[in-house]
Structures are given as structure tokens and as C-alpha cells.
N, C-alpha and C positions, 0 to 999 in steps of 0.2 A: 791773749784775749776771749778765745773760744771757752774758756771756763767761764767767764762772767755772767752770761745768761742762764747757763745749765744749774741742776742741781746739785748743792754742795753737801747738806746735810739732810737726811730723811729721820722723820719722827712718825711714832703710831699714830699719834691723835692730832696732828699739825701738818700743814702742807710743808714742802721742804723749803729751805732757804737756800737763796741762789749764790752763786759766786761771788757776785757783785756784793752783795750784803756782807758777805765774810769778809769781802775786802775791806770794806767801808766801817763795819761794826766790830770786826774779830780782834782790832786792837784792844779792846775791853778786855778780852780773855786774859792779857798779860796781868792785868789787876789780880785775877783769880788763879795764877800759876800756870794756865794754858798756854804756852809760848810759840805754839805753829806760827802763828801770823806774823811772827818776828822774821820769818823767813822772805818776806815780800820785801822787805827794805834791802836785805842781804841779797837778792837777786838783782834788783835795780841797781845797787851799787856795782855787782858784777858785770851786769850790761855797760854801764860806763867804764868801766877799768878795762873791758874789752875795747872800746872806741879809743882807749889811751894806749891799748897796745899792751897793758900790764896782763898778761896771760895766766901766768901763775899765780897772782893774787885773785884774778877772778875765778879760777878753778877751785883755789881755797874756799872762796866765797858760796860757789856752786854747791860744793859738797857740804858746807855747814847749813845750807838754804834746804838741801834733801834731808840732813839730820834734823832740822827742827819740824822741816814740813811732815816727816814720818811721825812725829809727835802727836800728830792729828789723829793718829789710830788711837791714842789714849784718851781722846776728848769724849767724854760721856754726857755733857749737857750744854745745851744752849740757852742763854736767858733772853727771852722774849720780853720780860719786864723785870721789876724788883723782886717778885716773888721768887719761889723756888724754879729752879731749872728745869727745861723740858729734857728728857733724856732722847739720847741721838740713838737712832736703831740702825743706821747705816752710813756711810760716805758715800756721796753720790758722784756722777760722772765729773765735776768740776774739781773734785780731789784730784782725782787721776788726770785730769788735762794739766792741772795744776803742779803736779809733782811731773810728768813729763818735761813741762817746760823748764825745769831745773836740770833734768837730765840732757835734754836737748841741747841747752846752752853749755854744759859742762863737757858734752862729747865735741861741740861745735870750736870750743875754745882750743879743746886739744888737738882738733884738726888744724887750727888755723897755726897751732903751735908746731906741729908737726911739718906743714906746708911750708913755713917760715924758714925752718931748719933745713929742708930740702933744697930749698931754693937760694940758700946760704951756702950750699955745699958742706953742711955741717951733717954729723950723723943725727938721725931723728931723736927727740929725747925721750929717754927711758920711762918706764912706768914710775910713778911718783916724782917726777922731777918737773 
């Protein structure tokens, strides 16, 4: 939520695009081959899976969301209209907060999985399980 009101994309000759704008309109990028926005539905499904106790599946989706989100580093244009895209000069704070949310969920799910194993008197899961 903290990423929504902060700058997500910076431009040389245009005001920054906020995180809420990239969330609402970023799916258009899928049509041009920019897939980072797809990390959002993966993240929300991962949250639901945590609530259902499906920790391993949630962790997998978190890793995939992180990988897709990192593809933002390759985004070089934002389309404000049907004309040529405006070059992106830098990623803003919203990008880093967005990526942190994926990492925090991944670490949190790993912690829940470990906590459950400890309280069931099992050995804690190893890395990658």
C-alpha cells in the first residue's frame, strides 16, 4: 500500500508516474511485452494461499513475483498516449517498496512454515523445501 502514492517511474520531461497509476494501467504493458505487472496477480494469489495454509505454493508464487518484478529494470518506456512512448530515466521509490512487499511475504511464509514445523516437533524445513 505504501508504494501506491509514491513515484514509480521518473522521466526527463514529464512528472513521475505514481504506483497507483502503474497498478491500474500497467497491465497494458503485457500487450507490448513488458510483463512486470503480472507479478501483482501472483502476489495476491500468494496471499490467499498463505491464508489457506498452502505455504510451499505461496513461496513459489512469491519467487515468481520477484522474478517478474525484476523485469521492471528492463522497462524503458511508458505510454501516456498512443504516440511514441516516453523514455523512463529511473525507477522510483514505489518500485522498491513493491519489490520489498514480495520479499517480505516470501520471508514471512518461510517463517510460518518453520514455526509450524517447530511446533509440530518436526525438523525445520531445509532451504528449498
